N, C-alpha and C positions, 0 to 999 in steps of 0.2 A: 459090416463093423467099421468104426469110423477112429478117426485123433483122437478122441474122447473116451470113447470103448478103452485102447491103448490108455492114455491118460489114469483111465479108472481102474487098469488090472495094474497097472504102477504103484497107482498107491495101493491097492488091498496088499499086490507083495509084498510090498518093504512095512507097511505097518501089521499082517501077518508075523511077515519075519523076526521081527523085533518083538512082539509077542509071546511067539514062543520061543524065540533063542530069550527071551526072562525068566518065563514059566517054568522052562528046563535051566536054569540055572539055581531058582528055586527049588526044581528038585534035588538037584544034585547036592544041596544047600539046604535039605529041610531042617538040623537042630542050629544055624545059624539063623540061618532063617525067624525060623520059628523066633529066638531069642530075638530078633530083633522085634520083630514086631509087637512082643512082648514089651521090650525097652522102648516102643514109644505110647505104650499108650493100652492099648491090642488083649485084650481078654481071651481063654480059648483062641491061647496063639496060635496052637498048634492047627485046634479048626478054621483060622485066619489063613497060615500055609498051606491048608487043605486046597481050600475054597479059591482063595489069588492062586496061585499053580494052576491048578484045574482050568478057569477063567484066563487066564493068560493063556496057558496051549492049549486048550481047543475053541479060544476067541480067535486068537491068529493062525493055525490051521481052517475056519469057519473061514478066514476071511480069505489066507493065501487060496484056498478052493473059487472063493464068490458063495459059498454054500447058507440062507439062512445070513446073508451078508450085515441087514439092518437087525439082527438080533445079536449078533457080533460085534459089529462098532461099537450101538446100545450099550455095552460090558465093559467097552475098551474105554466110556466114555462113565462110564458109573466106576470104572480101576484109577480112571487119573481124577478125578475126582474127588476119590477121597488121597488118592497120592497127594492131590492138592494140598487139605486140608490140614492132615493129617502132620504133615513133615514139609512140602515147600513154602506155604503161605507163606509165612514168619519170616523165609530167607528173603520175603522181595522178586520182584521179576527176571532177575538175570541168576544163568543158569551158574556161575562164577563160584565156586564152594567156598564159605569159609566156617571155618572156627566156630560151634558155641559147644560150649561145657567138654570140651576135648572131641568134638563129631562133629566130622564135614555135613554143611547145612548146606545143599542147592537152593534157588530160587525154581518158579515153578515156571517157564517159558518151556522148557519139554515138554511138562505134561503139557503144558496150554497150548501145544504146537502138536502133538499126536493125541489131546481131544478134540480140534478144531476139524485133524482129517477125519477122523473118524465120523466124526457128527456131517461132518462136508457127505460123507458112503453113505450113511443116512439117506440124508435130504436126495444125493443123485441119486441113490441107485446102483448095481455092481458092478451094469455095464453089459454090454453083446458079453463079454468075454469070462465067461463066468458059471457055475452049475444052475444059478439063479437061473440067468436067461433061460438054462437050454430046458429046462425042467415047468416054466411059463411060469416064474416066482417074481423076478427081478423088479416086478410096476410095484410093489402091492403092497413096499411099506414106506415107499419111497416119497420124495416131496414135501405136505405137511402133516400127512402122518408120519413119514422118517425123523421131522422135528420134533415132532411127539415121543416117537420111541429112542431118540437120542436123550431128551428130556431126559427120560424112564430111565437110566441110568444114574444120574444125579439123585432123582428119586430115590433111586437100586438104593447108591450107595450110600445115602442119606439115612435112610434104611439101618446099611448094616452099623456105620458112626454110631449111631440110637441104639440100637443093641450088645455092639463092644468096644466100643471106645471109649475107656478110662485114662485120660492122660493125668498123671501127677499135675497138680497142682500149684506144684513149690519151687 
């Protein structure tokens, strides 16, 4: 174990806690979150709520443990891509909110940082302080394979958008 392993643990813990907390928030506000998904153009908003909540909690918990880190990180890249594309990109870079049609709209800097941290974890691997390392899985999906895994999150997010996102164009 070295300082890099401690740094990777810190990144995994912070990112994991952020996503578990966000998923729990969605779980506790099912109807509100489903209505919000519908309001931004998602068809089958209850399904979107379920999948988003499960992915946030599951990927966050896996990151905290350092188990299947590459897959969890790729899922976060995918979630952040969908958030970027559907909500944040039109507002510009800065997270500072402005009002659009009576709704706070925030820029994409926050989702960008979360996605890049997740992508960096896929590329570097989870470090020695992880379940992946303990079971001999830590180096299976890092490096360029990890970069491809991170890209798979974008591909999965794109598939989700193609299947379920139909924003009102008016």
